[in-house]
C-alpha positions as CSV (number, residue, x, y, z in Angstrom):
1,M,4.4,27.9,-16.2
2,L,3.4,29.9,-19.1
3,I,1.8,27.4,-21.6
4,K,0.3,28.3,-24.9
5,S,-2.2,26.4,-26.4
6,T,-3.7,26.2,-29.9
7,R,-7.0,25.2,-28.0
8,F,-6.8,27.6,-24.9
9,G,-4.5,30.3,-25.7
10,E,-1.7,31.2,-23.2
11,L,-2.2,29.7,-19.8
12,N,-0.1,30.1,-16.3
13,V,-0.3,26.9,-15.2
14,P,0.2,26.2,-11.4
15,D,3.2,24.3,-10.9
16,E,0.8,21.3,-9.2
17,Q,-0.8,20.7,-12.6
18,I,2.4,20.2,-14.3
19,I,3.2,16.6,-15.1
20,A,6.5,15.0,-16.1
21,F,6.8,11.9,-17.9
22,P,10.2,11.0,-18.4
23,Q,9.9,8.5,-21.6
24,G,7.6,10.4,-23.1
25,L,4.3,9.0,-24.2
26,P,3.7,6.7,-27.1
27,G,3.9,8.4,-30.8
28,F,5.5,11.1,-28.9
29,P,8.8,10.2,-27.0
30,G,10.4,13.9,-27.2
31,E,7.3,15.3,-25.3
32,K,8.3,15.0,-21.4
33,V,6.1,17.7,-19.9
34,F,2.4,18.0,-19.7
35,A,-0.1,20.4,-18.1
36,L,-3.3,18.5,-16.4
37,L,-5.8,21.0,-16.8
38,P,-9.7,20.0,-15.5
39,H,-12.2,20.0,-17.9
40,Q,-15.0,21.6,-15.4
41,P,-15.1,20.7,-11.6
42,D,-16.8,17.2,-10.7
43,S,-16.0,16.2,-14.4
44,P,-14.3,12.8,-15.2
45,F,-12.5,14.6,-18.2
46,A,-9.5,16.9,-18.1
47,F,-6.7,17.6,-20.8
48,L,-3.3,16.8,-21.3
49,Q,-1.5,19.9,-23.2
50,S,2.0,19.6,-23.8
51,A,4.3,22.3,-22.2
52,A,6.2,22.4,-25.7
53,D,3.9,21.9,-28.6
54,P,1.1,24.1,-28.6
55,D,-0.9,22.0,-31.0
56,L,-0.6,18.8,-29.1
57,T,-3.8,18.4,-26.4
58,F,-4.9,15.2,-25.3
59,L,-8.6,14.6,-24.1
60,V,-8.5,12.3,-21.0
61,V,-11.0,10.7,-18.8
62,E,-10.9,9.0,-15.5
63,P,-11.7,5.2,-17.2
64,F,-14.1,4.7,-13.6
65,A,-16.3,6.7,-14.3
66,F,-17.4,5.1,-17.6
67,F,-16.1,1.8,-16.9
68,P,-16.6,0.7,-12.8
69,D,-15.1,-2.6,-13.4
70,Y,-12.2,-1.3,-15.4
71,Q,-9.0,-2.8,-13.4
72,F,-5.4,-3.7,-14.1
73,E,-2.1,-4.3,-12.2
74,L,1.2,-2.3,-12.5
75,D,4.5,-4.5,-12.8
76,D,6.8,-3.3,-10.4
77,N,9.2,-1.4,-12.9
78,A,6.5,0.8,-13.8
79,A,5.4,1.4,-10.2
80,A,9.0,1.6,-9.4
81,A,9.6,4.2,-12.0
82,L,6.5,6.3,-10.9
83,K,7.6,6.1,-7.4
84,L,4.1,4.7,-6.1
85,A,3.8,3.5,-3.0
86,A,0.8,2.7,-0.9
87,D,0.1,5.8,0.9
88,N,0.1,7.2,-2.8
89,P,-2.3,6.3,-5.1
90,P,-2.1,6.9,-8.7
91,L,-4.7,9.2,-10.9
92,V,-5.4,6.8,-13.8
93,L,-6.4,8.3,-16.9
94,S,-7.8,7.4,-20.3
95,I,-6.6,9.2,-23.9
96,V,-10.2,9.7,-25.6
97,T,-10.4,9.8,-29.3
98,V,-13.5,11.4,-30.6
99,R,-14.5,10.7,-33.9
100,T,-17.5,12.4,-35.6
101,T,-19.2,13.3,-32.3
102,L,-19.0,13.0,-28.5
103,N,-21.3,10.6,-28.6
104,D,-18.7,8.3,-30.4
105,A,-16.3,8.6,-28.3
106,T,-13.8,5.7,-27.7
107,A,-11.1,5.6,-24.3
108,N,-7.8,3.8,-24.6
109,L,-8.2,1.6,-22.1
110,L,-5.2,-0.9,-23.3
111,A,-2.6,2.0,-22.6
112,P,-4.1,4.4,-19.5
113,V,-2.0,7.4,-18.3
114,V,-0.5,6.8,-14.7
115,I,0.1,9.9,-12.7
116,N,1.8,10.3,-9.6
117,R,0.0,13.4,-8.2
118,R,2.6,13.6,-5.5
119,D,5.4,13.8,-7.0
120,R,4.3,14.9,-10.9
121,L,5.5,11.7,-12.6
122,G,3.5,10.4,-15.5
123,A,3.6,7.7,-17.8
124,Q,1.6,5.9,-20.4
125,V,1.6,2.0,-19.6
126,V,1.0,-0.5,-22.5
127,L,-0.8,-3.3,-20.4
128,E,0.1,-6.9,-21.4
129,K,-2.0,-10.0,-21.4
130,V,-5.5,-8.4,-20.6
131,G,-8.6,-8.0,-22.7
132,Y,-8.8,-3.9,-23.3
133,T,-8.2,-2.3,-26.4
134,T,-7.7,0.9,-27.4
135,R,-11.4,1.7,-28.4
136,H,-13.9,1.4,-26.0
137,R,-17.2,3.5,-26.3
138,L,-18.1,5.7,-23.4
139,F,-21.4,6.0,-24.1
140,A,-22.3,2.8,-26.0
141,D,-25.4,2.3,-24.2
142,K,-26.9,5.8,-26.2
143,A,-25.7,4.6,-29.1
144,A,-27.5,1.3,-28.6
145,A,-30.6,2.9,-28.1
146,Q,-30.1,5.1,-31.1
147,G,-29.9,1.8,-33.1
148,G,-25.8,1.6,-33.3
149,K,-25.3,5.6,-34.4
């Protein structure tokens, strides 16, 4: 699929990297197709680039790389909508917000992006009754070592 991106220019993205979000994303209900673009080989980071809006790109991260104890359960409706099964584990990503520098980056653990890689279906699922927020610092140890800066 040919996608135009303000950040990356014109991209010819393989079909296996195109993800349908039937419900869109919170705040972007009309954005239903994204390309999942790896940042670098072996990096936990990637980009979700809208197929329709060249200006809409999300930095995402595999949350387990920074939060190994992160866990949640999808309700049956969300799992069914994504066609998830025991033999088809999802890819879980968190949207990253970079404020000033990457050292200040936070991950949204409250609303993970869950992707069925086999069927190329995705959803951002807002979790209920969990202790997560939308702003978990990725590099909290580094900030603490620098006196909170």
